[in-house]
C-alpha positions in Angstrom: 209.1 223.5 -18.6 205.9 222.5 -16.8 203.5 225.4 -16.0 201.5 224.0 -13.1 198.6 226.3 -12.2 196.4 223.7 -10.6 197.0 224.9 -7.1 199.4 226.9 -4.9 200.2 223.7 -3.1 202.6 222.5 -5.9 205.5 224.7 -4.9 208.9 223.4 -3.9 211.0 224.8 -1.1 213.4 227.6 -2.1 217.1 227.4 -1.4 216.7 229.6 1.6 213.9 227.6 3.0 215.9 224.4 2.5 218.8 225.9 4.4 216.4 226.9 7.3 215.0 223.3 7.3 218.5 221.8 7.5 219.6 224.1 10.3 216.5 223.7 12.4 216.7 222.9 16.1 214.4 220.0 16.8 212.9 217.9 19.6 210.0 215.6 20.2 206.8 217.6 19.7 204.6 214.9 21.4 206.4 215.9 24.6 206.2 219.6 23.4 210.0 219.6 23.3 210.5 220.8 19.8 211.8 224.4 20.2 211.3 225.5 16.6 207.7 224.2 16.6 207.1 226.0 19.9 208.5 229.2 18.6 206.3 229.0 15.4 203.2 228.4 17.5 204.1 231.3 19.9 204.8 233.6 17.0 201.5 232.9 15.2 199.4 233.2 18.4 201.0 236.6 19.0 200.5 237.6 15.4 196.8 237.1 15.7 196.6 238.3 19.3 195.3 234.9 20.5 196.2 232.8 23.5 197.8 229.7 22.0 198.5 227.7 18.8 199.2 224.1 17.8 200.9 222.8 14.7 199.0 220.3 12.5 200.2 218.3 9.5 197.3 219.5 7.3 194.7 222.2 7.1 192.0 219.6 6.9 193.1 218.1 10.2 193.3 221.5 11.8 189.8 222.4 10.7 188.4 219.0 11.7 190.0 219.3 15.2 188.5 222.8 15.6 185.0 221.4 14.7 185.5 218.5 17.1 186.4 221.0 19.9 183.5 223.2 19.2 180.7 220.6 18.9 179.1 217.5 20.3 177.7 214.6 18.1 174.3 215.3 16.8 174.8 219.1 16.6 175.0 221.2 13.5 177.3 223.8 12.0 176.5 226.6 9.6 178.7 227.1 6.5 178.5 228.2 2.9 177.6 225.6 0.4 181.1 225.9 -1.1 182.9 225.6 2.2 186.1 223.5 2.2 185.1 221.8 5.5 182.1 220.4 3.7 183.3 219.8 0.1 187.0 218.9 0.4 187.6 217.2 3.8 186.2 213.7 3.0 183.1 214.0 5.0 185.1 214.5 8.1 182.5 216.7 9.8 180.2 213.7 10.1 182.8 211.0 10.4 185.0 212.7 13.1 182.4 214.8 15.0 179.0 213.3 14.2 177.9 216.8 13.2 175.7 217.8 10.2 176.1 220.9 8.1 173.5 223.6 7.4 174.6 224.9 4.0 173.9 228.4 3.0 173.6 229.7 -0.6 176.1 232.6 -0.2 177.9 234.8 -2.6 181.2 233.3 -4.0 181.6 231.2 -0.8 180.8 234.1 1.6 177.7 234.3 3.8 176.1 237.2 5.6 175.1 237.8 9.2 171.5 237.9 8.2 171.8 234.4 6.5 173.4 233.0 9.7 170.6 234.4 11.8 168.0 232.9 9.5 169.6 229.4 9.6 170.1 228.9 13.4 167.8 226.2 14.6 165.6 227.1 17.7 167.5 225.6 20.6 164.3 224.5 22.4 163.0 222.6 19.3 164.5 219.2 19.9 163.4 217.8 16.5 166.2 219.6 14.8 169.9 219.5 15.5 171.3 222.1 17.9 173.2 224.8 16.1 176.6 225.2 17.8 179.1 226.5 15.3 179.6 228.8 12.3 182.5 228.1 9.9 183.7 230.9 7.6 186.4 230.6 4.9 188.7 233.5 3.9 189.8 233.6 1.2 187.2 231.3 -0.4 188.5 228.4 -2.5 185.5 227.5 -4.7 184.6 231.2 -4.6 187.7 232.1 -6.5 189.9 233.6 -3.8 187.2 236.0 -2.7 187.8 238.1 0.5 185.2 238.8 3.2 184.5 242.4 4.0 185.7 242.4 7.6 182.7 244.4 8.8 180.4 241.5 7.7 182.6 239.1 9.8 182.1 241.4 12.8 178.3 241.3 12.2 178.4 237.5 12.1 180.4 237.5 15.4 177.6 239.5 17.0 175.0 236.9 15.8 177.2 234.1 17.2 177.5 235.8 20.6 173.8 236.5 20.8 173.1 232.8 20.2 176.1 231.3 22.1 177.7 229.8 18.9 181.3 229.2 18.3 183.0 230.9 15.3 185.8 229.2 13.4 187.8 230.5 10.5 189.2 228.2 7.8 192.1 230.6 7.0 193.9 228.3 4.6 194.6 231.4 2.4 194.1 234.1 5.1 197.6 235.4 4.2 196.3 236.3 0.7 193.3 238.2 2.3 195.6 240.1 4.7 197.8 241.2 1.9 195.1 242.0 -0.6 193.1 244.1 1.9 195.9 245.3 4.1 194.3 243.9 7.2 195.7 243.4 10.7 195.7 239.7 11.8 195.0 240.8 15.4 191.5 242.0 14.2 190.8 238.4 13.3 192.0 237.2 16.6 189.5 239.4 18.4 186.6 238.0 16.4 187.2 234.3 16.0 187.4 231.6 18.6 189.6 229.4 16.5 191.6 230.1 13.2 193.4 227.6 11.1 196.2 229.0 8.9 198.0 227.0 6.2 201.7 227.4 5.5 201.8 225.0 2.5 199.7 227.1 0.0 200.7 230.6 -0.9 203.4 230.6 1.8 205.2 227.8 0.0 206.2 225.3 2.7 206.2 221.5 2.1 203.6 220.9 4.8 201.9 222.3 7.8 199.0 224.2 9.2 198.6 225.9 12.6 195.4 226.1 14.7 195.2 229.3 16.7 192.7 230.0 19.4 191.4 231.0 22.8 192.9 229.2 25.7 189.6 227.6 27.0 188.9 225.8 23.8 192.5 225.1 22.8 193.0 223.1 26.0 191.4 220.2 24.0 193.6 220.6 21.0 196.5 218.3 21.9 194.1 215.4 22.8 192.0 215.9 19.6 195.1 216.0 17.4 196.3 212.8 19.0 192.9 211.1 18.4 193.0 212.2 14.8 196.5 210.7 14.4 198.3 214.0 14.2 200.9 213.6 17.0 204.4 214.1 15.4 208.0 214.0 16.5 210.7 216.3 15.2 208.4 218.6 13.3 210.8 221.5 13.8 212.1 220.9 10.3 208.7 221.9 8.9 208.2 224.6 11.5 211.4 226.1 10.4 210.1 226.2 6.9 207.0 228.0 8.2 209.1 230.5 10.1 211.1 231.2 6.9 207.9 231.7 4.9 206.5 234.2 7.4 209.8 236.2 7.0 210.2 235.9 3.3 207.1 234.9 1.4 204.2 236.9 2.8 204.6 240.3 1.2 205.4 238.7 -2.2 201.8 237.3 -2.3 201.0 240.6 -4.0 203.0 239.4 -7.0 200.7 236.3 -7.3 197.7 238.6 -7.1 199.0 240.8 -9.9 199.6 237.9 -12.2 196.1 236.5 -11.4 194.5 239.8 -12.3 196.4 239.9 -15.6 195.3 236.4 -16.4 191.7 237.2 -15.6 191.8 240.3 -17.8 193.2 238.4 -20.8 190.7 235.5 -20.3 187.8 237.9 -20.2 188.7 239.2 -23.7 188.7 235.8 -25.3 185.8 234.6 -27.4 186.0 231.1 -26.1 185.4 232.2 -22.5 181.9 232.8 -21.3 182.6 234.3 -17.9 185.5 235.1 -15.5 184.6 235.5 -11.8 185.9 238.6 -10.1 189.5 238.1 -9.1 190.7 239.5 -5.8 193.7 237.3 -4.9 195.6 234.4 -6.5 192.7 232.3 -7.8 191.0 232.8 -11.2 187.7 231.0 -11.9 186.3 231.0 -15.4 183.8 229.2 -17.6 184.1 228.3 -21.3 181.6 229.5 -23.9 178.9 227.2 -25.2 180.2 224.6 -27.6 183.8 224.7 -26.3 184.7 221.2 -25.0 186.2 221.5 -21.5 188.1 218.2 -21.8 189.6 219.2 -25.2 190.6 222.7 -23.8 192.4 221.2 -20.9 194.1 218.6 -23.1 195.2 221.3 -25.5 196.8 223.1 -22.6 198.4 219.9 -21.3 200.0 219.3 -24.7 201.7 222.7 -24.1 202.8 221.5 -20.6 200.2 223.7 -18.9 198.1 222.3 -16.1 194.9 223.8 -14.7 192.0 222.4 -12.6 188.5 221.5 -13.3 186.2 221.9 -10.3 183.0 220.5 -11.8 179.9 222.2 -13.3 182.0 223.9 -15.9 184.1 225.7 -13.4 187.8 225.9 -14.3 190.5 227.2 -11.9 193.9 228.8 -12.2 196.0 229.5 -9.1 199.2 231.6 -9.2 202.0 230.9 -6.8 205.6 231.2 -5.7 206.9 228.8 -8.4 205.0 230.5 -11.3 207.7 232.6 -12.7 207.6 235.7 -14.9 208.8 233.6 -17.8 206.0 231.1 -17.3 203.5 234.0 -17.0 204.5 235.4 -20.4 204.2 232.0 -22.0 200.8 231.3 -20.4 199.4 234.7 -21.4 200.6 234.2 -25.0 199.0 230.7 -25.0 195.6 231.8 -23.9 195.6 234.8 -26.3 196.4 232.5 -29.2 194.1 229.6 -28.3 191.6 228.8 -31.0 
């Protein structure tokens, strides 16, 4: 038995999801003739109370498309220093859009309206890049699955409106935030101009993200997706997996959160652990005590068929997910309690 806690992207389709994939009605999506993909896009647009949506193969491509649609080369976006769009998308902000990033030292991947205000370049000062976009991430990856207080997002929106800035949400794990905080997705649709949602993380599909947004900006989405190489054909098979996940896998995210809380609690009691970050959803971030070798610790776990992630600077990550069973959970808890 392999206990893989590196990410919630390692899941395999359930039997029910495989059945939905095999029975999917499909067509050519480049012609917008895939009925299942169209239904998924319509469903997600309605769920968030936004105008329209478009299926992308990956979350990174959906984010990069949104940035491209919001900006012009030479401009600048504002994001937290731990933002996925900066740290984990291969430099795509500069490569694809010719845009620079103003990185903010936020709290666990989250920034405030005051910080956004302070970091907007004066639009009439032509020596600095023109600030045109703010990118938020909810939940935060490097921030350990932290969830924004929605009232702070609303304050950030006001700042963006006052300065004519776009507001994009990297919602790769927005489902976890919605479940953890019992929030209404339509509230997000009222605030953001564009939102990317990922179906291949906590929702457990093999692939796929959807970019949701307002009609005026989303008119560019098909062209930008094509430019980025994201035009696909019979994607209804993957869209069917997404539909299945929305029907069957969203509420169960609370189970992942519960297991993550329990892991964090046990880790916090171990002498070999220096610190465990606050745990709100399905990600546990922790640091080893001085003198404990990170490489040896991870190798010792690997010898017991347990995989976790190292994120650099001493930051270790555990992510619970659909395929992390109760049996695996019991074994893992026992292992970290007995580790010496």
